[in-house]
N, CA and C atoms of all chains as a GROMACS GRO file, in nm:
protein
  615
    1MET      N    1   7.836   3.691   4.613
    1MET     CA    2   7.728   3.702   4.514
    1MET      C    3   7.643   3.575   4.514
    2SER      N    4   7.510   3.594   4.506
    2SER     CA    5   7.419   3.480   4.506
    2SER      C    6   7.438   3.395   4.380
    3ASN      N    7   7.421   3.265   4.394
    3ASN     CA    8   7.430   3.180   4.276
    3ASN      C    9   7.292   3.147   4.222
    4ARG      N   10   7.192   3.228   4.261
    4ARG     CA   11   7.056   3.201   4.213
    4ARG      C   12   7.042   3.243   4.066
    5LEU      N   13   6.969   3.160   3.992
    5LEU     CA   14   6.943   3.186   3.850
    5LEU      C   15   6.791   3.178   3.833
    6SER      N   16   6.728   3.293   3.810
    6SER     CA   17   6.582   3.295   3.792
    6SER      C   18   6.552   3.308   3.644
    7ILE      N   19   6.468   3.219   3.593
    7ILE     CA   20   6.443   3.213   3.449
    7ILE      C   21   6.292   3.224   3.424
    8MET      N   22   6.252   3.331   3.356
    8MET     CA   23   6.111   3.347   3.321
    8MET      C   24   6.092   3.303   3.175
    9VAL      N   25   6.001   3.208   3.155
    9VAL     CA   26   5.979   3.155   3.020
    9VAL      C   27   5.834   3.184   2.981
   10ILE      N   28   5.817   3.266   2.876
   10ILE     CA   29   5.681   3.301   2.833
   10ILE      C   30   5.654   3.264   2.688
   11SER      N   31   5.759   3.235   2.612
   11SER     CA   32   5.741   3.210   2.469
   11SER      C   33   5.705   3.064   2.443
   12GLY      N   34   5.628   3.044   2.338
   12GLY     CA   35   5.596   2.909   2.294
   12GLY      C   36   5.675   2.871   2.170
   13SER      N   37   5.783   2.942   2.141
   13SER     CA   38   5.862   2.906   2.022
   13SER      C   39   5.969   2.803   2.059
   14ARG      N   40   6.000   2.718   1.965
   14ARG     CA   41   6.095   2.609   1.989
   14ARG      C   42   6.232   2.662   2.034
   15GLU      N   43   6.281   2.766   1.963
   15GLU     CA   44   6.415   2.817   1.995
   15GLU      C   45   6.421   2.872   2.138
   16ARG      N   46   6.321   2.946   2.177
   16ARG     CA   47   6.324   3.008   2.310
   16ARG      C   48   6.307   2.904   2.420
   17LEU      N   49   6.218   2.807   2.397
   17LEU     CA   50   6.202   2.700   2.496
   17LEU      C   51   6.331   2.618   2.509
   18GLN      N   52   6.396   2.595   2.393
   18GLN     CA   53   6.521   2.516   2.396
   18GLN      C   54   6.630   2.591   2.472
   19MET      N   55   6.644   2.721   2.442
   19MET     CA   56   6.751   2.798   2.508
   19MET      C   57   6.724   2.811   2.658
   20ALA      N   58   6.597   2.832   2.694
   20ALA     CA   59   6.562   2.839   2.837
   20ALA      C   60   6.596   2.707   2.907
   21ALA      N   61   6.567   2.597   2.840
   21ALA     CA   62   6.594   2.465   2.898
   21ALA      C   63   6.744   2.441   2.910
   22MET      N   64   6.820   2.490   2.811
   22MET     CA   65   6.966   2.475   2.818
   22MET      C   66   7.023   2.554   2.936
   23VAL      N   67   6.978   2.677   2.951
   23VAL     CA   68   7.026   2.760   3.062
   23VAL      C   69   6.987   2.695   3.196
   24ALA      N   70   6.864   2.648   3.205
   24ALA     CA   71   6.817   2.587   3.330
   24ALA      C   72   6.897   2.461   3.364
   25SER      N   73   6.917   2.375   3.266
   25SER     CA   74   6.982   2.247   3.294
   25SER      C   75   7.131   2.265   3.322
   26VAL      N   76   7.198   2.342   3.237
   26VAL     CA   77   7.342   2.360   3.257
   26VAL      C   78   7.368   2.441   3.385
   27GLY      N   79   7.286   2.541   3.409
   27GLY     CA   80   7.299   2.618   3.533
   27GLY      C   81   7.280   2.531   3.656
   28ALA      N   82   7.177   2.447   3.652
   28ALA     CA   83   7.146   2.364   3.770
   28ALA      C   84   7.254   2.261   3.797
   29VAL      N   85   7.303   2.196   3.693
   29VAL     CA   86   7.406   2.093   3.718
   29VAL      C   87   7.542   2.157   3.750
   30GLY      N   88   7.554   2.287   3.724
   30GLY     CA   89   7.676   2.357   3.760
   30GLY      C   90   7.670   2.414   3.902
   31GLY      N   91   7.562   2.387   3.973
   31GLY     CA   92   7.555   2.427   4.113
   31GLY      C   93   7.473   2.551   4.141
   32SER      N   94   7.411   2.611   4.038
   32SER     CA   95   7.328   2.728   4.063
   32SER      C   96   7.192   2.688   4.120
   33ASP      N   97   7.136   2.780   4.197
   33ASP     CA   98   7.001   2.761   4.253
   33ASP      C   99   6.902   2.810   4.147
   34VAL      N  100   6.854   2.718   4.063
   34VAL     CA  101   6.774   2.755   3.946
   34VAL      C  102   6.624   2.752   3.978
   35ARG      N  103   6.557   2.861   3.943
   35ARG     CA  104   6.412   2.869   3.959
   35ARG      C  105   6.352   2.915   3.827
   36VAL      N  106   6.262   2.834   3.774
   36VAL     CA  107   6.201   2.863   3.643
   36VAL      C  108   6.054   2.897   3.665
   37PHE      N  109   6.010   3.003   3.598
   37PHE     CA  110   5.871   3.048   3.608
   37PHE      C  111   5.810   3.037   3.469
   38LEU      N  112   5.707   2.953   3.455
   38LEU     CA  113   5.645   2.928   3.324
   38LEU      C  114   5.515   3.005   3.312
   39SER      N  115   5.503   3.086   3.207
   39SER     CA  116   5.378   3.162   3.191
   39SER      C  117   5.344   3.180   3.043
   40MET      N  118   5.239   3.251   3.019
   40MET     CA  119   5.193   3.284   2.883
   40MET      C  120   5.194   3.161   2.792
   41ASN      N  121   5.250   3.176   2.670
   41ASN     CA  122   5.240   3.066   2.572
   41ASN      C  123   5.332   2.948   2.601
   42ALA      N  124   5.420   2.964   2.697
   42ALA     CA  125   5.510   2.851   2.730
   42ALA      C  126   5.438   2.743   2.808
   43LEU      N  127   5.346   2.783   2.893
   43LEU     CA  128   5.294   2.688   2.992
   43LEU      C  129   5.225   2.566   2.931
   44SER      N  130   5.151   2.586   2.823
   44SER     CA  131   5.073   2.472   2.771
   44SER      C  132   5.162   2.358   2.722
   45PHE      N  133   5.291   2.388   2.695
   45PHE     CA  134   5.382   2.279   2.653
   45PHE      C  135   5.425   2.192   2.771
   46PHE      N  136   5.382   2.227   2.890
   46PHE     CA  137   5.417   2.148   3.008
   46PHE      C  138   5.295   2.072   3.061
   47VAL      N  139   5.188   2.072   2.982
   47VAL     CA  140   5.072   1.991   3.017
   47VAL      C  141   5.105   1.845   2.987
   48LYS      N  142   5.076   1.759   3.085
   48LYS     CA  143   5.108   1.617   3.074
   48LYS      C  144   5.051   1.558   2.945
   49GLY      N  145   5.136   1.493   2.871
   49GLY     CA  146   5.091   1.422   2.752
   49GLY      C  147   5.075   1.507   2.628
   50LYS      N  148   5.084   1.638   2.642
   50LYS     CA  149   5.069   1.725   2.525
   50LYS      C  150   5.196   1.718   2.439
   51PRO      N  151   5.182   1.708   2.305
   51PRO     CA  152   5.301   1.706   2.219
   51PRO      C  153   5.388   1.829   2.242
   52LYS      N  154   5.520   1.808   2.238
   52LYS     CA  155   5.614   1.918   2.266
   52LYS      C  156   5.665   1.980   2.136
   53ASP      N  157   5.582   1.979   2.033
   53ASP     CA  158   5.624   2.026   1.900
   53ASP      C  159   5.601   2.177   1.886
   54ALA      N  160   5.674   2.253   1.965
   54ALA     CA  161   5.661   2.399   1.959
   54ALA      C  162   5.704   2.448   1.820
   55PRO      N  163   5.633   2.545   1.764
   55PRO     CA  164   5.670   2.594   1.630
   55PRO      C  165   5.803   2.667   1.630
   56ALA      N  166   5.879   2.648   1.522
   56ALA     CA  167   6.009   2.713   1.508
   56ALA      C  168   5.991   2.856   1.460
   57GLU      N  169   6.082   2.944   1.506
   57GLU     CA  170   6.082   3.083   1.457
   57GLU      C  171   6.165   3.094   1.330
   58GLY      N  172   6.264   3.008   1.314
   58GLY     CA  173   6.356   3.021   1.201
   58GLY      C  174   6.433   2.894   1.174
   59GLU      N  175   6.545   2.912   1.104
   59GLU     CA  176   6.623   2.799   1.054
   59GLU      C  177   6.672   2.705   1.164
   60VAL      N  178   6.727   2.764   1.270
   60VAL     CA  179   6.783   2.678   1.375
   60VAL      C  180   6.673   2.596   1.443
   61GLY      N  181   6.560   2.659   1.465
   61GLY     CA  182   6.448   2.586   1.526
   61GLY      C  183   6.404   2.469   1.439
   62GLN      N  184   6.404   2.489   1.308
   62GLN     CA  185   6.368   2.379   1.218
   62GLN      C  186   6.472   2.268   1.224
   63LEU      N  187   6.601   2.307   1.231
   63LEU     CA  188   6.707   2.207   1.238
   63LEU      C  189   6.705   2.131   1.372
   64LEU      N  190   6.670   2.202   1.478
   64LEU     CA  191   6.662   2.135   1.609
   64LEU      C  192   6.564   2.019   1.604
   65ALA      N  193   6.456   2.042   1.530
   65ALA     CA  194   6.353   1.938   1.520
   65ALA      C  195   6.401   1.818   1.441
   66ARG      N  196   6.486   1.844   1.342
   66ARG     CA  197   6.532   1.735   1.254
   66ARG      C  198   6.654   1.662   1.309
   67LYS      N  199   6.741   1.737   1.377
   67LYS     CA  200   6.863   1.675   1.429
   67LYS      C  201   6.838   1.620   1.569
   68LYS      N  202   6.942   1.559   1.624
   68LYS     CA  203   6.922   1.490   1.751
   68LYS      C  204   6.955   1.580   1.870
   69ALA      N  205   6.897   1.699   1.872
   69ALA     CA  206   6.915   1.786   1.989
   69ALA      C  207   6.826   1.733   2.100
   70PRO      N  208   6.874   1.739   2.224
   70PRO     CA  209   6.788   1.690   2.334
   70PRO      C  210   6.662   1.776   2.343
   71PRO      N  211   6.544   1.717   2.349
   71PRO     CA  212   6.419   1.796   2.354
   71PRO      C  213   6.414   1.886   2.477
   72PHE      N  214   6.353   2.003   2.463
   72PHE     CA  215   6.352   2.098   2.575
   72PHE      C  216   6.287   2.038   2.699
   73ALA      N  217   6.183   1.957   2.680
   73ALA     CA  218   6.115   1.900   2.797
   73ALA      C  219   6.210   1.807   2.874
   74GLU      N  220   6.292   1.734   2.801
   74GLU     CA  221   6.389   1.644   2.865
   74GLU      C  222   6.493   1.725   2.943
   75LEU      N  223   6.535   1.839   2.885
   75LEU     CA  224   6.635   1.921   2.954
   75LEU      C  225   6.578   1.985   3.081
   76PHE      N  226   6.452   2.027   3.076
   76PHE     CA  227   6.391   2.081   3.199
   76PHE      C  228   6.382   1.970   3.304
   77ALA      N  229   6.347   1.850   3.262
   77ALA     CA  230   6.342   1.737   3.358
   77ALA      C  231   6.481   1.709   3.413
   78ASN      N  232   6.584   1.716   3.328
   78ASN     CA  233   6.723   1.699   3.374
   78ASN      C  234   6.758   1.805   3.478
   79ALA      N  235   6.716   1.927   3.453
   79ALA     CA  236   6.746   2.037   3.546
   79ALA      C  237   6.694   2.005   3.686
   80VAL      N  238   6.574   1.947   3.690
   80VAL     CA  239   6.512   1.914   3.819
   80VAL      C  240   6.578   1.789   3.880
   81GLU      N  241   6.592   1.686   3.798
   81GLU     CA  242   6.637   1.556   3.851
   81GLU      C  243   6.788   1.554   3.880
   82LEU      N  244   6.866   1.619   3.796
   82LEU     CA  245   7.012   1.614   3.813
   82LEU      C  246   7.067   1.735   3.886
   83GLY      N  247   6.994   1.846   3.882
   83GLY     CA  248   7.048   1.970   3.940
   83GLY      C  249   6.961   2.034   4.043
   84ASP      N  250   6.851   1.967   4.080
   84ASP     CA  251   6.762   2.016   4.185
   84ASP      C  252   6.701   2.153   4.154
   85ALA      N  253   6.678   2.182   4.025
   85ALA     CA  254   6.609   2.306   3.988
   85ALA      C  255   6.463   2.298   4.032
   86LYS      N  256   6.402   2.416   4.045
   86LYS     CA  257   6.260   2.422   4.079
   86LYS      C  258   6.187   2.489   3.962
   87ILE      N  259   6.077   2.429   3.919
   87ILE     CA  260   6.001   2.484   3.807
   87ILE      C  261   5.860   2.514   3.856
   88TYR      N  262   5.819   2.639   3.839
   88TYR     CA  263   5.688   2.681   3.891
   88TYR      C  264   5.600   2.732   3.777
   89PRO      N  265   5.477   2.684   3.769
   89PRO     CA  266   5.384   2.744   3.673
   89PRO      C  267   5.325   2.872   3.730
   90CYS      N  268   5.304   2.968   3.644
   90CYS     CA  269   5.245   3.096   3.685
   90CYS      C  270   5.098   3.076   3.723
   91SER      N  271   5.059   3.126   3.838
   91SER     CA  272   4.922   3.103   3.884
   91SER      C  273   4.820   3.170   3.792
   92MET      N  274   4.855   3.284   3.735
   92MET     CA  275   4.763   3.351   3.642
   92MET      C  276   4.740   3.265   3.518
   93ALA      N  277   4.850   3.214   3.459
   93ALA     CA  278   4.837   3.133   3.338
   93ALA      C  279   4.761   3.003   3.367
   94MET      N  280   4.781   2.948   3.487
   94MET     CA  281   4.707   2.827   3.526
   94MET      C  282   4.557   2.856   3.526
   95ASP      N  283   4.520   2.972   3.578
   95ASP     CA  284   4.378   3.009   3.583
   95ASP      C  285   4.322   3.031   3.443
   96VAL      N  286   4.397   3.102   3.359
   96VAL     CA  287   4.349   3.133   3.223
   96VAL      C  288   4.331   3.004   3.143
   97LEU      N  289   4.426   2.911   3.159
   97LEU     CA  290   4.420   2.785   3.084
   97LEU      C  291   4.334   2.679   3.154
   98GLU      N  292   4.280   2.716   3.272
   98GLU     CA  293   4.196   2.625   3.352
   98GLU      C  294   4.268   2.494   3.382
   99LEU      N  295   4.391   2.508   3.431
   99LEU     CA  296   4.473   2.391   3.463
   99LEU      C  297   4.483   2.373   3.614
  100GLU      N  298   4.498   2.247   3.653
  100GLU     CA  299   4.528   2.212   3.792
  100GLU      C  300   4.671   2.157   3.795
  101HIS      N  301   4.730   2.153   3.914
  101HIS     CA  302   4.868   2.104   3.926
  101HIS      C  303   4.884   1.964   3.866
  102GLY      N  304   4.785   1.880   3.886
  102GLY     CA  305   4.790   1.742   3.836
  102GLY      C  306   4.788   1.732   3.684
  103ASP      N  307   4.754   1.840   3.616
  103ASP     CA  308   4.752   1.839   3.468
  103ASP      C  309   4.892   1.854   3.410
  104LEU      N  310   4.988   1.893   3.493
  104LEU     CA  311   5.121   1.926   3.442
  104LEU      C  312   5.219   1.810   3.456
  105GLU      N  313   5.328   1.819   3.380
  105GLU     CA  314   5.433   1.717   3.388
  105GLU      C  315   5.481   1.705   3.533
  106PRO      N  316   5.523   1.585   3.572
  106PRO     CA  317   5.554   1.563   3.714
  106PRO      C  318   5.672   1.644   3.768
  107TYR      N  319   5.759   1.694   3.680
  107TYR     CA  320   5.872   1.772   3.730
  107TYR      C  321   5.836   1.919   3.753
  108VAL      N  322   5.711   1.957   3.722
  108VAL     CA  323   5.667   2.095   3.744
  108VAL      C  324   5.603   2.105   3.883
  109GLY      N  325   5.644   2.205   3.958
  109GLY     CA  326   5.597   2.221   4.095
  109GLY      C  327   5.461   2.290   4.104
  110GLU      N  328   5.430   2.336   4.224
  110GLU     CA  329   5.303   2.404   4.250
  110GLU      C  330   5.303   2.544   4.191
  111ALA      N  331   5.184   2.596   4.163
  111ALA     CA  332   5.171   2.729   4.104
  111ALA      C  333   5.231   2.836   4.196
  112MET      N  334   5.288   2.936   4.130
  112MET     CA  335   5.348   3.048   4.204
  112MET      C  336   5.297   3.179   4.144
  113GLY      N  337   5.279   3.279   4.228
  113GLY     CA  338   5.238   3.410   4.180
  113GLY      C  339   5.361   3.494   4.144
  114LEU      N  340   5.336   3.598   4.066
  114LEU     CA  341   5.445   3.682   4.019
  114LEU      C  342   5.515   3.755   4.134
  115THR      N  343   5.439   3.792   4.235
  115THR     CA  344   5.498   3.865   4.348
  115THR      C  345   5.608   3.782   4.414
  116LYS      N  346   5.577   3.655   4.438
  116LYS     CA  347   5.674   3.565   4.503
  116LYS      C  348   5.795   3.542   4.411
  117PHE      N  349   5.769   3.519   4.280
  117PHE     CA  350   5.881   3.495   4.189
  117PHE      C  351   5.973   3.617   4.185
  118LEU      N  352   5.914   3.736   4.174
  118LEU     CA  353   5.997   3.857   4.168
  118LEU      C  354   6.074   3.880   4.297
  119ASP      N  355   6.010   3.848   4.408
  119ASP     CA  356   6.077   3.862   4.537
  119ASP      C  357   6.198   3.769   4.544
  120ASP      N  358   6.177   3.644   4.503
  120ASP     CA  359   6.286   3.546   4.504
  120ASP      C  360   6.396   3.583   4.404
  121ALA      N  361   6.354   3.648   4.293
  121ALA     CA  362   6.450   3.682   4.187
  121ALA      C  363   6.532   3.807   4.217
  122ALA      N  364   6.501   3.869   4.330
  122ALA     CA  365   6.570   3.995   4.362
  122ALA      C  366   6.720   3.975   4.381
  123GLU      N  367   6.760   3.852   4.414
  123GLU     CA  368   6.904   3.825   4.426
  123GLU      C  369   6.946   3.731   4.312
  124GLY      N  370   7.065   3.753   4.259
  124GLY     CA  371   7.116   3.666   4.154
  124GLY      C  372   7.081   3.715   4.014
  125GLN      N  373   7.099   3.627   3.917
  125GLN     CA  374   7.074   3.662   3.777
  125GLN      C  375   6.929   3.634   3.738
  126VAL      N  376   6.876   3.716   3.647
  126VAL     CA  377   6.742   3.693   3.595
  126VAL      C  378   6.748   3.686   3.442
  127TRP      N  379   6.690   3.582   3.387
  127TRP     CA  380   6.686   3.563   3.242
  127TRP      C  381   6.541   3.549   3.198
  128SER      N  382   6.512   3.596   3.077
  128SER     CA  383   6.376   3.573   3.028
  128SER      C  384   6.380   3.527   2.883
  129PHE      N  385   6.287   3.441   2.851
  129PHE     CA  386   6.279   3.383   2.716
  129PHE      C  387   6.135   3.386   2.667
  130MET      N  388   8.883  -0.138   4.320
  130MET     CA  389   8.940  -0.135   4.185
  130MET      C  390   8.869  -0.028   4.101
  131THR      N  391   8.948   0.051   4.027
  131THR     CA  392   8.890   0.156   3.945
  131THR      C  393   8.824   0.095   3.820
  132THR      N  394   8.705   0.143   3.790
  132THR     CA  395   8.638   0.096   3.669
  132THR      C  396   8.621   0.215   3.575
  133ARG      N  397   8.613   0.191   3.447
  133ARG     CA  398   8.586   0.298   3.351
  133ARG      C  399   8.458   0.265   3.276
  134LYS      N  400   8.362   0.358   3.287
  134LYS     CA  401   8.234   0.338   3.221
  134LYS      C  402   8.228   0.424   3.095
  135LEU      N  403   8.177   0.367   2.989
  135LEU     CA  404   8.164   0.439   2.862
  135LEU      C  405   8.026   0.505   2.855
  136VAL      N  406   8.024   0.634   2.820
  136VAL     CA  407   7.897   0.705   2.802
  136VAL      C  408   7.890   0.743   2.654
  137ASP      N  409   7.814   0.670   2.579
  137ASP     CA  410   7.809   0.690   2.434
  137ASP      C  411   7.702   0.793   2.398
  138ALA      N  412   7.746   0.919   2.377
  138ALA     CA  413   7.652   1.028   2.346
  138ALA      C  414   7.670   1.074   2.201
  139ARG      N  415   7.725   0.986   2.119
  139ARG     CA  416   7.745   1.024   1.979
  139ARG      C  417   7.611   1.055   1.912
  140GLY      N  418   7.610   1.162   1.834
  140GLY     CA  419   7.487   1.201   1.762
  140GLY      C  420   7.405   1.304   1.837
  141SER      N  421   7.428   1.320   1.966
  141SER     CA  422   7.351   1.417   2.045
  141SER      C  423   7.419   1.554   2.040
  142PHE      N  424   7.342   1.657   2.064
  142PHE     CA  425   7.394   1.794   2.064
  142PHE      C  426   7.394   1.850   2.206
  143CYS      N  427   7.474   1.955   2.225
  143CYS     CA  428   7.487   2.023   2.353
  143CYS      C  429   7.349   2.068   2.405
  144PRO      N  430   7.317   2.048   2.533
  144PRO     CA  431   7.399   1.988   2.638
  144PRO      C  432   7.369   1.840   2.662
  145GLY      N  433   7.323   1.768   2.559
  145GLY     CA  434   7.288   1.627   2.576
  145GLY      C  435   7.402   1.542   2.630
  146PRO      N  436   7.524   1.549   2.568
  146PRO     CA  437   7.633   1.467   2.621
  146PRO      C  438   7.668   1.498   2.767
  147LEU      N  439   7.661   1.627   2.803
  147LEU     CA  440   7.689   1.664   2.943
  147LEU      C  441   7.585   1.602   3.037
  148MET      N  442   7.458   1.609   2.997
  148MET     CA  443   7.351   1.553   3.081
  148MET      C  444   7.367   1.401   3.094
  149GLU      N  445   7.407   1.336   2.985
  149GLU     CA  446   7.427   1.190   2.991
  149GLU      C  447   7.543   1.156   3.084
  150LEU      N  448   7.649   1.238   3.079
  150LEU     CA  449   7.762   1.216   3.170
  150LEU      C  450   7.718   1.233   3.316
  151ILE      N  451   7.644   1.339   3.343
  151ILE     CA  452   7.605   1.366   3.482
  151ILE      C  453   7.514   1.256   3.536
  152ALA      N  454   7.424   1.207   3.452
  152ALA     CA  455   7.337   1.096   3.496
  152ALA      C  456   7.423   0.974   3.529
  153ALA      N  457   7.526   0.948   3.448
  153ALA     CA  458   7.614   0.834   3.474
  153ALA      C  459   7.699   0.859   3.599
  154MET      N  460   7.740   0.984   3.621
  154MET     CA  461   7.821   1.017   3.739
  154MET      C  462   7.744   0.990   3.868
  155LYS      N  463   7.613   1.015   3.863
  155LYS     CA  464   7.531   0.993   3.983
  155LYS      C  465   7.538   0.848   4.027
  156ALA      N  466   7.545   0.759   3.929
  156ALA     CA  467   7.544   0.616   3.960
  156ALA      C  468   7.684   0.562   3.987
  157ALA      N  469   7.787   0.642   3.958
  157ALA     CA  470   7.925   0.595   3.972
  157ALA      C  471   7.974   0.609   4.116
  158GLN      N  472   8.082   0.538   4.147
  158GLN     CA  473   8.147   0.546   4.278
  158GLN      C  474   8.261   0.649   4.270
  159ILE      N  475   8.295   0.706   4.384
  159ILE     CA  476   8.411   0.797   4.388
  159ILE      C  477   8.535   0.721   4.343
  160GLY      N  478   8.610   0.783   4.253
  160GLY     CA  479   8.730   0.719   4.199
  160GLY      C  480   8.707   0.653   4.064
  161ASP      N  481   8.580   0.628   4.030
  161ASP     CA  482   8.550   0.568   3.899
  161ASP      C  483   8.583   0.666   3.786
  162GLU      N  484   8.619   0.610   3.673
  162GLU     CA  485   8.644   0.691   3.553
  162GLU      C  486   8.530   0.673   3.454
  163LEU      N  487   8.495   0.782   3.388
  163LEU     CA  488   8.391   0.777   3.285
  163LEU      C  489   8.447   0.839   3.158
  164GLU      N  490   8.419   0.776   3.046
  164GLU     CA  491   8.466   0.825   2.917
  164GLU      C  492   8.345   0.857   2.830
  165VAL      N  493   8.331   0.985   2.797
  165VAL     CA  494   8.218   1.028   2.714
  165VAL      C  495   8.260   1.028   2.568
  166LEU      N  496   8.180   0.969   2.483
  166LEU     CA  497   8.203   0.977   2.339
  166LEU      C  498   8.103   1.076   2.283
  167SER      N  499   8.153   1.177   2.211
  167SER     CA  500   8.063   1.280   2.158
  167SER      C  501   8.107   1.322   2.018
  168THR      N  502   8.010   1.340   1.931
  168THR     CA  503   8.040   1.393   1.799
  168THR      C  504   8.015   1.544   1.794
  169ASP      N  505   7.978   1.600   1.908
  169ASP     CA  506   7.946   1.743   1.917
  169ASP      C  507   8.068   1.817   1.973
  170LYS      N  508   8.129   1.898   1.888
  170LYS     CA  509   8.252   1.967   1.929
  170LYS      C  510   8.228   2.060   2.048
  171GLY      N  511   8.112   2.125   2.049
  171GLY     CA  512   8.080   2.215   2.159
  171GLY      C  513   8.082   2.142   2.293
  172SER      N  514   8.032   2.021   2.293
  172SER     CA  515   8.030   1.943   2.418
  172SER      C  516   8.169   1.905   2.461
  173ALA      N  517   8.260   1.886   2.364
  173ALA     CA  518   8.398   1.851   2.399
  173ALA      C  519   8.464   1.965   2.475
  174ASN      N  520   8.419   2.088   2.452
  174ASN     CA  521   8.470   2.202   2.528
  174ASN      C  522   8.390   2.224   2.657
  175GLU      N  523   8.260   2.201   2.647
  175GLU     CA  524   8.170   2.229   2.759
  175GLU      C  525   8.190   2.131   2.875
  176ILE      N  526   8.212   2.006   2.844
  176ILE     CA  527   8.222   1.905   2.950
  176ILE      C  528   8.343   1.931   3.042
  177PRO      N  529   8.463   1.959   2.987
  177PRO     CA  530   8.574   1.991   3.079
  177PRO      C  531   8.548   2.116   3.164
  178GLU      N  532   8.476   2.215   3.107
  178GLU     CA  533   8.440   2.334   3.187
  178GLU      C  534   8.357   2.292   3.309
  179TRP      N  535   8.260   2.205   3.285
  179TRP     CA  536   8.175   2.157   3.396
  179TRP      C  537   8.258   2.078   3.497
  180ILE      N  538   8.346   1.993   3.447
  180ILE     CA  539   8.429   1.910   3.535
  180ILE      C  540   8.510   1.998   3.630
  181HIS      N  541   8.571   2.104   3.573
  181HIS     CA  542   8.652   2.194   3.658
  181HIS      C  543   8.564   2.271   3.756
  182LYS      N  544   8.448   2.313   3.708
  182LYS     CA  545   8.360   2.393   3.794
  182LYS      C  546   8.314   2.315   3.917
  183VAL      N  547   8.277   2.191   3.896
  183VAL     CA  548   8.222   2.114   4.009
  183VAL      C  549   8.330   2.027   4.076
  184LYS      N  550   8.456   2.047   4.033
  184LYS     CA  551   8.572   1.989   4.101
  184LYS      C  552   8.580   1.837   4.095
  185HIS      N  553   8.553   1.783   3.975
  185HIS     CA  554   8.592   1.646   3.948
  185HIS      C  555   8.728   1.654   3.878
  186GLU      N  556   8.778   1.542   3.827
  186GLU     CA  557   8.912   1.543   3.769
  186GLU      C  558   8.905   1.512   3.619
  187HIS      N  559   8.954   1.606   3.539
  187HIS     CA  560   8.956   1.588   3.393
  187HIS      C  561   9.083   1.514   3.356
  188LEU      N  562   9.070   1.392   3.307
  188LEU     CA  563   9.188   1.311   3.278
  188LEU      C  564   9.237   1.329   3.135
  189GLY      N  565   9.155   1.393   3.050
  189GLY     CA  566   9.203   1.418   2.914
  189GLY      C  567   9.092   1.418   2.812
  190THR      N  568   9.123   1.481   2.698
  190THR     CA  569   9.029   1.485   2.584
  190THR      C  570   9.109   1.456   2.458
  191LYS      N  571   9.058   1.371   2.375
  191LYS     CA  572   9.122   1.349   2.245
  191LYS      C  573   9.014   1.330   2.140
  192GLU      N  574   9.052   1.357   2.015
  192GLU     CA  575   8.958   1.343   1.903
  192GLU      C  576   9.009   1.236   1.808
  193GLU      N  577   8.923   1.145   1.772
  193GLU     CA  578   8.959   1.039   1.678
  193GLU      C  579   8.847   1.022   1.578
  194ASN      N  580   8.876   1.049   1.452
  194ASN     CA  581   8.779   1.030   1.343
  194ASN      C  582   8.645   1.100   1.370
  195GLY      N  583   8.653   1.224   1.419
  195GLY     CA  584   8.530   1.301   1.440
  195GLY      C  585   8.456   1.268   1.568
  196VAL      N  586   8.518   1.184   1.652
  196VAL     CA  587   8.455   1.152   1.782
  196VAL      C  588   8.548   1.202   1.893
  197TRP      N  589   8.494   1.283   1.982
  197TRP     CA  590   8.572   1.331   2.098
  197TRP      C  591   8.554   1.233   2.214
  198HIS      N  592   8.666   1.204   2.278
  198HIS     CA  593   8.666   1.118   2.397
  198HIS      C  594   8.707   1.205   2.515
  199VAL      N  595   8.618   1.226   2.608
  199VAL     CA  596   8.647   1.308   2.725
  199VAL      C  597   8.644   1.215   2.847
  200VAL      N  598   8.755   1.212   2.920
  200VAL     CA  599   8.765   1.119   3.032
  200VAL      C  600   8.768   1.197   3.164
  201VAL      N  601   8.686   1.153   3.257
  201VAL     CA  602   8.674   1.222   3.386
  201VAL      C  603   8.679   1.118   3.498
  202ARG      N  604   8.738   1.159   3.611
  202ARG     CA  605   8.734   1.075   3.732
  202ARG      C  606   8.643   1.140   3.833
  203LYS      N  607   8.550   1.063   3.887
  203LYS     CA  608   8.460   1.116   3.989
  203LYS      C  609   8.540   1.137   4.117
  204ALA      N  610   8.545   1.263   4.164
  204ALA     CA  611   8.634   1.296   4.275
  204ALA      C  612   8.561   1.314   4.408
  205LYS      N  613   8.431   1.314   4.406
  205LYS     CA  614   8.358   1.338   4.533
  205LYS      C  615   8.221   1.275   4.527
   0.00000   0.00000   0.00000
């Protein structure tokens, strides 16, 4: 069985970004081949220098902000730096938001289209947030 | 000579202590011991799972006054 872990992140809510980052980081450091696809409302939180204060959906999201939980952006960076995960911005969302690769955080790779992501995700587990 | 490095992750939540341990493991030599301090009970369970999965050596876990001490030896 493939150890690939494909993670599609489209939400801009704190809880979903946090859980996606936890799955990506823990999966990557555990030896999985992690590929993250950022689209829709998630992508703008990966723009360089933009505050990472994603709105909470509920109680846990509010507590995450107040307590010392590792920020989702730090966990995604950990996934890349410690576990060799790959993070790709969706080419459609890049176009809609008028972003270039250089506008994004340094741990985010080059834009990828949905066809390629789905093709790569055909083996292994697929998660979406 | 074996050295033991302390990774003080008290106050952080899962998976913060695990990530701090892994960052320290990268810099450690094979045979070195690392002791993680964590106030997060979930991490006290999660860290040994990771150690076994990636085949390092779990030397023990103990709890003292609400702080978990997880000791690992870098095996590869």
